[in-house]
C-alpha positions as CSV (number, residue, x, y, z in Angstrom):
1,X,32.6,-6.0,10.2
2,X,31.7,-9.0,8.8
3,X,31.5,-8.0,5.7
4,X,35.2,-6.6,5.6
5,X,36.2,-9.7,6.7
6,X,34.7,-11.4,3.5
7,X,36.2,-8.7,1.7
8,X,40.1,-9.1,3.6
9,X,39.6,-12.8,2.2
10,X,38.2,-12.2,-1.2
11,X,41.2,-9.7,-2.1
12,X,43.9,-12.6,-0.3
13,X,42.4,-14.6,-2.7
14,X,42.6,-12.7,-5.9
15,X,46.1,-11.8,-4.9
16,X,47.1,-15.5,-4.8
17,X,45.8,-15.7,-7.8
18,X,42.7,-17.3,-8.0
19,X,40.8,-14.7,-9.7
20,X,38.0,-17.1,-11.3
21,X,36.9,-18.2,-7.6
22,X,37.2,-14.9,-6.1
23,X,34.8,-13.6,-9.4
24,X,32.3,-16.7,-7.9
25,X,32.6,-15.9,-4.6
26,X,32.2,-12.2,-4.9
27,X,29.2,-12.6,-7.3
28,X,27.6,-15.0,-4.2
29,X,28.6,-12.6,-0.9
30,X,27.0,-9.9,-2.8
31,X,23.8,-11.5,-3.5
32,X,24.0,-12.7,0.1
33,X,24.6,-9.3,1.4
34,X,21.8,-7.5,-1.2
35,X,19.0,-9.6,0.1
36,X,19.8,-10.9,3.6
37,X,22.0,-7.8,5.3
38,X,21.6,-4.6,3.2
39,X,18.1,-5.0,2.3
40,X,15.9,-2.8,3.8
41,X,12.4,-3.2,4.7
42,X,10.0,-1.3,7.7
43,X,11.2,-1.4,10.7
44,X,7.5,-1.9,11.9
45,X,7.0,-5.7,10.8
46,X,5.0,-8.4,13.5
47,X,5.6,-11.6,13.7
48,X,3.1,-12.0,10.7
49,X,5.9,-11.2,8.1
50,X,8.2,-13.8,9.7
51,X,5.3,-16.7,8.1
52,X,7.3,-16.2,4.3
53,X,11.3,-17.4,5.8
54,X,9.6,-20.1,8.1
55,X,7.7,-21.7,5.2
56,X,10.4,-21.3,3.0
57,X,12.4,-23.4,5.9
58,X,10.0,-26.2,6.4
59,X,10.0,-26.7,2.3
60,X,13.5,-27.4,2.3
61,X,13.3,-29.4,4.9
62,X,10.3,-31.4,3.4
63,X,13.1,-32.1,0.4
64,X,15.8,-33.2,3.0
65,X,13.4,-35.7,4.6
66,X,11.8,-37.3,1.1
67,X,14.9,-37.4,-0.5
68,X,16.5,-39.5,2.4
69,X,13.0,-41.6,2.2
70,X,14.0,-42.3,-1.0
71,X,16.4,-44.9,-0.2
72,X,13.7,-47.2,1.4
73,X,10.7,-46.2,-0.5
74,X,9.6,-49.0,-3.2
75,X,6.8,-47.8,-5.6
76,X,5.3,-51.3,-6.3
77,X,1.3,-51.5,-5.0
78,X,2.4,-54.5,-3.1
79,X,5.8,-53.2,-1.9
80,X,5.4,-49.7,-1.0
81,X,3.3,-49.5,2.5
82,X,5.4,-52.6,3.8
83,X,8.3,-50.2,2.2
84,X,7.2,-47.6,4.7
85,X,6.6,-50.0,8.2
86,X,10.6,-51.0,7.3
87,X,11.9,-47.1,7.9
88,X,10.0,-47.0,11.0
89,X,11.5,-50.3,12.2
90,X,14.7,-51.1,10.4
91,X,15.8,-47.9,9.9
92,X,18.4,-45.8,12.0
93,X,15.5,-42.9,12.8
94,X,13.5,-43.7,10.5
95,X,10.6,-43.0,12.8
96,X,11.2,-39.2,13.1
97,X,12.8,-38.3,9.5
98,X,9.2,-40.5,8.0
99,X,7.0,-38.8,10.6
100,X,8.3,-35.1,10.3
101,X,7.8,-35.2,6.7
102,X,4.2,-36.2,6.9
103,X,3.7,-34.1,9.6
104,X,6.0,-31.4,8.2
105,X,3.9,-30.5,5.4
106,X,0.6,-29.8,7.7
107,X,2.9,-27.3,9.5
108,X,3.9,-26.0,6.0
109,X,0.5,-25.4,4.9
110,X,-0.6,-24.3,8.2
111,X,2.4,-21.0,7.6
112,X,1.2,-20.8,3.9
113,X,-2.2,-19.9,4.8
114,X,-1.3,-16.9,7.6
115,X,0.9,-16.2,4.7
116,X,-1.5,-15.9,2.4
117,X,-4.0,-14.3,3.9
118,X,-1.6,-11.7,5.7
119,X,-0.9,-10.4,1.8
120,X,-4.7,-11.1,1.4
121,X,-5.1,-7.9,4.0
122,X,-1.6,-5.7,4.2
123,X,-0.5,-6.0,0.3
124,X,-0.5,-3.7,-2.1
125,X,-1.4,-3.0,-6.6
126,X,2.8,-3.1,-7.7
127,X,3.3,-6.2,-6.2
128,X,1.6,-8.0,-9.1
129,X,4.2,-10.3,-10.1
130,X,5.1,-11.2,-6.5
131,X,1.5,-12.7,-6.2
132,X,1.8,-14.4,-9.3
133,X,4.6,-16.2,-8.3
134,X,3.3,-17.2,-5.0
135,X,0.1,-18.2,-6.6
136,X,2.2,-20.6,-8.8
137,X,4.3,-21.6,-5.8
138,X,0.9,-22.5,-3.7
139,X,-1.0,-24.6,-6.5
140,X,3.0,-26.8,-6.9
141,X,2.5,-27.3,-3.2
142,X,-0.8,-28.7,-3.2
143,X,-0.1,-30.4,-6.4
144,X,3.2,-31.8,-5.1
145,X,1.3,-32.7,-1.6
146,X,-1.6,-34.8,-3.3
147,X,1.4,-36.9,-4.7
148,X,2.7,-37.7,-1.6
149,X,-0.6,-37.9,-0.1
150,X,-0.9,-41.1,-2.1
151,X,2.6,-42.5,-2.3
152,X,2.2,-44.3,1.5
153,X,-0.7,-46.2,0.2
154,X,-2.6,-46.2,2.8
155,X,-6.7,-47.8,2.4
156,X,-6.9,-43.7,3.0
157,X,-4.4,-42.9,0.5
158,X,-5.6,-45.4,-2.0
159,X,-9.6,-44.6,-2.2
160,X,-8.9,-40.6,-1.2
161,X,-6.5,-40.3,-4.5
162,X,-9.2,-42.8,-6.1
163,X,-12.0,-40.4,-5.4
164,X,-10.1,-37.2,-6.7
165,X,-8.7,-38.7,-10.3
166,X,-12.2,-40.4,-10.7
167,X,-13.5,-36.8,-10.8
168,X,-11.1,-35.1,-13.9
169,X,-11.7,-38.7,-15.5
170,X,-14.1,-36.6,-18.4
171,X,-10.8,-35.8,-19.5
172,X,-10.0,-39.6,-20.3
173,X,-7.0,-40.2,-22.0
174,X,-4.9,-37.3,-19.8
175,X,-6.4,-39.2,-16.7
176,X,-5.4,-42.7,-17.9
177,X,-1.8,-41.4,-18.8
178,X,-1.7,-40.7,-15.5
179,X,-3.3,-43.6,-14.0
180,X,-1.1,-45.8,-16.5
181,X,-4.4,-47.7,-16.7
182,X,-7.7,-47.8,-15.0
183,X,-7.3,-47.7,-11.1
184,X,-4.4,-46.8,-9.1
185,X,-1.8,-49.3,-9.5
186,X,1.9,-49.4,-9.4
187,X,2.2,-47.6,-12.6
188,X,0.3,-44.9,-10.7
189,X,2.2,-45.0,-7.8
190,X,5.7,-45.1,-10.1
191,X,4.9,-42.0,-12.1
192,X,3.5,-40.3,-8.7
193,X,7.3,-41.2,-7.1
194,X,8.7,-39.2,-10.3
195,X,6.8,-36.7,-9.8
196,X,6.6,-36.1,-6.4
197,X,10.2,-35.8,-6.3
198,X,10.5,-34.0,-9.6
199,X,7.6,-31.0,-8.6
200,X,9.3,-29.2,-5.3
201,X,12.5,-28.4,-7.4
202,X,10.0,-26.4,-9.4
203,X,8.3,-25.0,-7.0
204,X,11.7,-24.3,-5.1
205,X,12.7,-22.3,-8.4
206,X,9.5,-20.6,-8.8
207,X,10.0,-19.4,-4.8
208,X,13.2,-18.0,-5.8
209,X,11.4,-15.9,-8.3
210,X,9.2,-15.3,-5.6
211,X,11.7,-13.6,-3.0
212,X,13.1,-11.6,-5.6
213,X,10.1,-9.8,-7.0
214,X,9.6,-8.9,-3.3
215,X,13.0,-8.2,-2.6
216,X,13.0,-5.9,-6.2
217,X,9.5,-3.5,-4.4
218,X,10.1,-4.0,-0.6
219,X,8.0,-5.5,1.4
220,X,4.5,-4.3,3.2
221,X,3.8,-3.1,6.6
222,X,0.9,-3.0,9.1
223,X,-0.2,0.6,8.1
224,X,0.8,0.2,4.4
225,X,3.3,2.9,4.2
226,X,6.7,3.1,4.4
227,X,8.2,6.9,5.1
228,X,11.9,6.8,5.4
229,X,12.0,7.3,8.9
230,X,10.4,4.1,9.4
231,X,13.3,2.1,7.3
232,X,15.9,0.0,8.6
233,X,18.7,-3.2,7.2
234,X,16.8,-7.0,7.7
235,X,20.0,-7.6,9.8
236,X,20.5,-8.2,12.0
237,X,17.4,-7.7,14.4
238,X,14.8,-9.1,11.2
239,X,16.7,-12.0,10.7
240,X,17.2,-12.5,14.3
241,X,12.9,-12.7,14.5
242,X,12.8,-14.7,12.1
243,X,15.4,-17.2,13.7
244,X,13.9,-17.1,17.0
245,X,10.3,-17.4,15.1
246,X,11.4,-20.2,13.5
247,X,13.5,-21.8,17.3
248,X,9.4,-21.7,18.6
249,X,8.6,-23.6,15.3
250,X,10.6,-26.5,15.9
251,X,9.5,-27.4,19.8
252,X,6.1,-27.3,18.4
253,X,7.2,-29.8,15.9
254,X,9.0,-31.7,18.4
255,X,6.2,-31.8,20.6
256,X,4.0,-32.7,17.4
257,X,6.6,-35.7,16.9
258,X,6.8,-37.1,20.3
259,X,3.2,-36.3,22.0
260,X,1.1,-35.1,19.2
261,X,-0.1,-32.1,20.4
262,X,-2.6,-31.6,17.0
263,X,-4.1,-34.1,16.8
264,X,-5.4,-32.4,12.8
265,X,-2.3,-33.1,12.0
266,X,-1.3,-37.1,12.2
267,X,-3.7,-37.7,9.0
268,X,-6.5,-40.7,9.5
269,X,-6.3,-43.7,11.1
270,X,-7.2,-45.6,7.8
271,X,-3.8,-44.7,6.6
272,X,-2.2,-46.9,8.8
273,X,-3.8,-49.9,7.4
274,X,-2.9,-51.2,3.9
275,X,-4.6,-50.3,0.8
276,X,-7.8,-53.0,-0.1
277,X,-9.5,-52.4,-3.2
278,X,-11.9,-54.3,-2.2
279,X,-12.7,-52.2,0.9
280,X,-14.1,-48.9,0.8
281,X,-14.2,-47.1,4.0
282,X,-16.6,-45.7,6.1
283,X,-15.5,-42.0,5.5
284,X,-13.4,-41.1,2.6
285,X,-12.0,-37.9,2.5
286,X,-8.5,-36.5,2.0
287,X,-6.0,-34.0,4.5
288,X,-6.7,-31.3,5.8
289,X,-5.1,-28.6,3.9
290,X,-7.1,-30.2,0.9
291,X,-10.2,-30.5,2.0
292,X,-11.1,-26.7,0.5
293,X,-10.8,-28.2,-3.0
294,X,-11.6,-31.7,-2.2
295,X,-15.0,-30.2,-1.0
296,X,-15.5,-27.7,-4.0
297,X,-14.3,-30.8,-6.9
């Protein structure tokens, strides 16, 4: 019924002389129907297959909240921390925007790791292009998270980024180019600020490619075999399942913002203090989603 309504609207626009607009709308409608409505998937998918959709929605939400934070953030060593404090107290719903952006990244990585582990268990060889684009998305997401981790210029952000960057000093010229000097300071924050803003759009491009290659070869399923008898369209059953899971995730995210039900996602208390280059914290470690690689380095 929805497809018939769209077809009638396109015919009316075509009759009124809006042929160029009709062609563009036809392409957009066909694209949406191909990937969200008529896309065929196995009938026996579980909740693990909702994690990709949830990760994508949370990624877009991070881009929106990050864009709102750019209106007030100042990439200067003496003002970066104060500008974020100003967001908390002087901007309408600034506390919600900042903490949604700061803790939303933990939710992204939580579902991203679940998505990867699911693919490791249930994936098959012919999805190499999906694996390649997904790997690039993961690496870019880690890079974006590291840039964002440095920007608040809190005590833990400053020393954590200093330790990680110093590990690459065997490439001295490259490291100084990134730092803009010999330590994390204003040039570093300015460079990371620009890269933190631009890199998500590159990651978004690879996310689109990832979805394209996934839909080109169809989804896997718990039994690793998809006979025609268990296939069904993505709409409406599975897309409603995605939105049901997304509703529960937003409920958990709201509880996290209001009550901190997952203390691990709240960050280190040392980051509530402005960075002091002359005083190191008792311990230096980044956020939990970076600990895997921090421990290897």
